[in-house]
C-alpha positions in Angstrom: 0.0 0.0 0.0 1.3 3.4 -1.0 0.4 6.3 1.3 1.1 10.0 0.9 0.5 12.4 3.8 -0.3 16.0 2.8 0.2 18.7 5.4 0.7 22.5 5.2 3.8 22.6 7.5 6.3 20.1 8.7 9.7 19.7 10.4 11.6 21.9 11.4 8.4 23.5 12.7 7.3 21.4 15.7 3.7 22.4 16.4 1.1 19.8 17.4 0.0 19.0 13.9 3.6 18.7 12.6 4.6 16.5 15.5 1.5 14.3 15.2 2.0 13.9 11.4 5.6 12.8 11.6 5.0 10.5 14.6 2.1 8.8 12.9 4.1 8.5 9.6 7.1 7.0 11.4 4.9 4.3 12.9 3.0 3.6 9.7 6.3 3.1 7.9 6.2 -0.5 9.3 2.9 -1.1 7.6 3.1 0.6 4.2 5.2 2.8 1.9 4.7 6.3 3.2 6.0 9.8 2.4 5.1 13.4 3.4 4.3 16.2 0.9 4.3 19.7 2.5 4.9 23.3 1.8 8.2 25.0 1.8 7.6 27.0 4.9 7.2 26.6 8.7 4.8 29.3 9.6 1.8 30.6 7.7 1.9 33.9 9.6 5.1 34.9 7.8 3.9 34.2 4.3 2.4 37.3 2.4 -0.7 36.7 0.2 -0.5 36.3 -3.6 3.2 35.6 -3.7 4.7 32.4 -5.0 6.6 31.5 -1.9 9.9 29.6 -1.5 11.4 29.6 2.0 14.7 28.0 1.1 14.5 24.6 2.7 15.8 21.6 0.9 13.4 20.2 -1.7 13.8 16.7 -0.2 14.9 15.7 3.2 14.4 13.1 5.9 12.6 13.9 9.1 12.4 11.2 11.8 13.2 8.6 9.1 10.4 9.7 6.8 10.9 11.2 3.4 9.6 14.8 3.3 9.2 16.7 0.0 8.7 20.5 0.1 6.9 22.6 -2.5 6.6 26.3 -3.3 3.1 27.7 -3.0 0.7 30.6 -3.2 -1.1 31.9 -0.1 -4.4 33.4 -1.2 -7.0 35.2 0.8 -10.0 33.0 1.7 -8.8 30.1 -0.6 -5.7 29.5 1.6 -2.6 27.6 0.5 -2.2 26.4 -3.0 0.7 24.5 -4.4 0.7 23.3 -8.1 4.0 21.4 -7.4 2.5 19.5 -4.5 -0.5 18.5 -6.5 1.7 17.3 -9.4 4.0 15.3 -7.1 1.1 13.5 -5.4 -0.4 12.7 -8.8 2.9 11.3 -10.1 3.4 9.1 -7.0 0.1 7.2 -7.8 -0.9 6.7 -4.1 -3.5 4.2 -2.9 -4.3 6.6 0.0 -3.9 10.4 0.3 -4.1 11.3 3.9 -4.6 15.1 4.4 -3.7 16.5 7.8 -5.5 19.6 8.9 -8.0 22.1 7.4 -5.9 24.9 6.0 -5.5 23.8 2.3 -9.1 23.4 1.2 -8.7 24.8 -2.3 -5.5 22.9 -2.8 -7.1 19.6 -1.7 -10.2 20.1 -3.8 -8.0 20.4 -6.9 -5.9 17.4 -5.7 -9.1 15.3 -5.5 -9.9 16.2 -9.1 -6.5 15.2 -10.6 -5.0 12.5 -8.3 -6.1 8.9 -8.0 -6.5 7.0 -4.8 -8.7 7.3 -1.8 -8.7 10.4 0.4 -8.7 10.5 4.2 -8.8 13.7 6.2 -7.7 14.2 9.8 -9.3 17.2 11.4 -6.9 18.8 13.9 -8.3 21.5 16.2 -11.9 21.0 15.0 -13.6 22.0 18.2 -11.6 25.3 18.4 -12.2 26.1 14.7 -15.9 25.3 15.0 -16.4 27.6 18.0 -14.8 30.5 16.1 -16.9 29.8 12.9 -20.2 29.5 14.7 -19.8 33.0 16.2 -19.1 34.4 12.7 -21.7 36.1 10.5 -20.5 33.9 7.7 -21.6 30.7 9.4 -24.8 30.2 7.4 -22.8 30.5 4.2 -19.7 28.7 5.3 -21.2 25.7 7.1 -22.8 24.0 4.0 -19.6 24.5 2.0 -17.6 22.8 4.7 -20.1 19.9 4.9 -19.8 19.5 1.1 -16.0 19.6 1.4 -16.0 16.9 4.1 -18.3 14.8 2.0 -15.6 14.6 -0.7 -13.4 12.4 1.5 -13.7 8.6 1.7 -13.2 8.9 5.5 -12.9 11.7 8.1 -10.9 11.2 11.2 -11.5 13.3 14.4 -9.5 13.3 17.6 -12.2 13.1 20.2 -15.9 12.2 20.7 -16.5 16.0 21.3 -15.2 16.6 17.8 -17.5 13.9 16.4 -20.5 15.5 18.1 -19.6 19.0 16.9 -19.9 17.8 13.3 -23.7 17.8 13.8 -23.6 21.6 13.5 -22.4 21.1 9.9 -25.2 18.6 9.1 -22.4 16.1 8.6 -23.4 12.7 10.0 -21.4 12.0 13.1 -21.3 8.3 12.3 -19.4 9.3 9.2 -16.4 10.3 11.3 -13.9 7.9 12.9 -12.4 8.8 16.3 -8.7 8.1 16.4 -7.0 10.1 19.2 -3.5 11.3 19.3 -0.7 9.2 20.7 2.4 10.0 22.8 5.9 9.6 21.6 8.1 8.0 24.3 11.2 8.6 22.2 10.7 12.4 22.5 12.0 12.1 26.1 15.1 10.1 25.1 17.2 13.2 24.5 17.2 15.6 27.4 19.2 18.8 28.0 19.3 20.5 31.4 17.0 23.5 31.3 14.8 23.6 34.4 16.5 25.0 37.6 16.8 22.4 40.3 16.3 23.8 43.8 13.8 23.6 46.6 11.1 25.4 44.7 8.4 23.4 43.0 8.2 23.7 39.2 4.9 24.4 37.3 4.8 23.8 33.5 2.4 25.0 30.9 3.1 24.0 27.2 0.8 26.0 24.9 1.3 28.3 21.9 0.9 32.0 22.8 -2.5 32.6 21.4 -5.6 34.2 22.9 -7.6 31.0 23.4 -4.9 29.4 25.5 -5.7 31.4 28.6 -2.2 32.3 29.8 -3.6 35.4 31.6 -5.7 33.1 33.8 -2.7 31.1 34.7 -0.6 34.2 35.5 -3.4 35.5 37.8 -3.6 32.0 39.4 0.1 32.0 40.0 -0.1 35.3 41.7 -2.8 34.0 44.0 -0.7 30.9 44.7 2.3 33.0 45.6 0.2 35.1 48.0 -0.8 31.8 49.6 2.9 31.3 50.6 3.7 28.6 48.0 7.3 28.8 46.6 7.4 27.8 42.9 8.9 28.6 39.6 6.7 28.4 36.5 7.7 27.7 32.9 5.4 29.0 30.2 6.6 27.3 27.0 5.2 27.7 23.5 5.5 29.0 20.0 4.3 32.6 19.2 1.1 32.8 17.1 0.2 36.2 18.4 3.1 38.5 19.3 0.8 41.1 20.8 -0.7 38.5 23.1 2.8 37.4 24.2 3.7 41.0 25.1 0.5 41.2 27.1 1.4 38.1 29.1 4.9 39.4 29.7 3.5 42.7 30.9 0.9 41.0 33.1 3.6 38.9 34.7 5.6 42.0 35.7 2.5 43.8 37.0 1.6 40.7 39.2 5.1 40.8 40.7 6.0 37.4 39.2 9.1 38.6 37.3 11.4 36.2 39.2 8.9 33.4 39.5 7.8 32.9 35.8 10.1 32.0 32.9 8.4 32.6 29.5 10.1 30.4 26.8 8.9 31.0 23.3 11.8 29.2 21.6 13.5 26.1 23.1 14.8 22.9 21.7 13.0 19.5 21.9 15.7 18.3 24.4 15.0 21.3 26.6 11.3 20.8 26.4 11.9 17.1 27.5 13.7 18.4 30.6 10.7 20.8 31.3 8.4 17.8 31.3 10.7 15.5 33.3 11.8 18.1 35.9 8.4 19.7 36.7 6.0 18.9 39.5 2.6 19.9 38.0 1.3 20.5 34.4 -1.3 23.2 33.8 -3.3 23.8 30.6 -5.7 26.8 31.1 -7.1 26.9 27.6 -10.5 28.5 26.9 -10.9 26.4 23.8 -9.2 23.1 23.0 -9.7 20.0 21.0 -7.5 17.0 22.1 -4.2 18.5 23.2 -1.2 16.3 22.6 0.7 18.1 25.4 -1.5 16.5 28.0 -0.6 13.0 26.9 3.1 14.0 26.9 2.8 15.4 30.4 1.1 12.2 31.6 3.9 10.1 30.1 6.4 12.2 32.1 4.3 11.5 35.2 2.9 15.0 35.8 -0.4 15.6 37.6 -2.7 17.6 35.3 -4.7 20.7 36.0 -6.7 21.6 32.9 -9.9 23.4 31.9 -13.1 21.5 31.3 -13.3 22.4 27.6 -13.4 20.5 24.3 -11.9 17.0 24.4 -9.9 17.5 27.5 -12.4 15.6 29.8 -11.9 12.6 27.5 -8.2 12.7 28.5 -8.3 13.8 32.1 -10.7 12.3 34.6 -11.3 14.8 37.4 -9.7 13.5 40.6 -8.1 10.6 38.8 -5.4 12.1 36.6 -5.5 15.6 38.3 -8.2 18.2 38.3 -10.5 19.9 35.9 -11.6 23.5 36.4 -13.9 25.9 34.6 -12.1 28.1 32.0 -11.4 31.8 32.8 -11.7 31.2 36.6 -8.1 31.8 37.9 -9.2 31.6 41.5 -10.4 28.0 41.0 -7.1 27.2 39.1 -5.1 28.7 42.0 -7.0 26.6 44.5 -6.2 23.3 42.8 -2.6 24.4 42.0 -1.9 25.4 45.6 -3.4 22.1 46.8 -1.2 20.0 44.5 2.0 21.8 45.1 1.6 21.3 48.9 0.5 17.6 48.6 3.4 15.4 47.6 1.4 12.2 48.2 -1.4 13.3 45.8 1.2 14.1 43.2 2.7 10.6 43.5 -0.7 9.0 43.1 -1.5 11.0 40.0 2.0 10.3 38.6 1.4 6.5 38.7 -2.0 6.7 37.2 -1.0 9.1 34.5 2.0 7.0 33.4 -0.3 4.0 33.1 -2.8 6.1 31.0 0.0 7.3 28.7 1.4 3.8 28.1 -2.0 2.9 26.5 -1.8 5.8 24.1 1.1 5.2 21.9 1.6 6.2 18.3 2.1 2.5 17.5 -1.5 1.9 18.6 -2.7 4.9 16.6 -0.8 3.6 13.5 -2.6 0.2 13.8 -6.0 1.9 13.9 -5.1 4.2 11.0 -3.8 1.3 8.9 -7.0 -0.6 9.5 -9.0 2.4 8.4 -6.9 2.6 5.2 -7.7 -1.1 4.5 -11.4 -0.5 5.1 -11.4 2.6 2.8 -9.7 0.7 0.0 -12.1 -2.2 0.5 -15.1 0.1 0.2 -13.5 1.6 -2.9 -12.9 -1.8 -4.4 -16.6 -2.8 -3.8 -17.7 0.4 -5.5 -15.6 -0.2 -8.5 -16.8 -3.8 -8.7 -20.4 -2.7 -8.6 -19.8 0.0 -11.2 -18.1 -2.5 -13.5 -21.0 -4.9 -13.0 -23.6 -2.3 -13.9 -21.7 -1.2 -17.0 -21.4 -4.8 -18.3 
């Protein structure tokens, strides 16, 4: 079986979608012939519209053992990313399965479906977050039927959580038409570790989330200030890529105003080895998001044995059982977040209990298991396509 994964961005960018795509592809390599086709860039925010863009990366390279081919592209208003070279390369490869990752190349993928053979599978990353934004838009009545029509063009649609599956009802897309395959955790990500976290008597709090308005960093900063006033000695690490530079400056300013300048380390650019140290050397993991789908960082924190404090939004309750793996709190309620954080930082026995449960939970969520589910889906899709072809041939004869 020949599989081509199509994704807008890939290594060296290491966002959640990129990391998930490469991790899945690496595990699928044992089941099928797989490659990744992507754009010649690492961040859509840096790409001006209407320009044929080439960022200067090698045309072909290997990332995590998987062949990655990059293509120049246009970034167009409304229509999004479009790459004639990517479409031609996929068509030349004659794949059995084209597996599209994400939702930001709609126009490109529509053209791809017209010219390339094979069956098409779509994985919807960040569906819940995207749907919440769209439903509050005036364009929702126009956009929703178009999205439903687009989804109907795929042989199978993969979502990351039951919450995602349910949210498809708003598009009049049948929920039973979507397959739930959650993210996995990459144990190998922790193999290389570079000292980054300061080791002393202070407890370490970790938040890994891109700096974007829906991630709720301001709620965490306010909660940390309350926790400090309660007499708890800690150092917090806020780690993530920058999606909104103004929002990052707001969080930096708020940290100073709250008197947390020496207690909070804001890290917008660290290596994977340094991030591994953040996970392994911290005491508590916090994710204060106001919108979320199925965050990979929670599984990574569980693998590292961290108790979780997260908001009760999106697919998070499917990952974190309140009182079992940590605590769930309402979004935008920093006082509740501070209460649970203070409690956990003071209770070593509770942290130890959560650590054991979370590591057991993470061991069941490997990319190997995700790859097996995905490969079974590929076989089912090809089987359905084979039956359709047989029926069509029978009718024509």
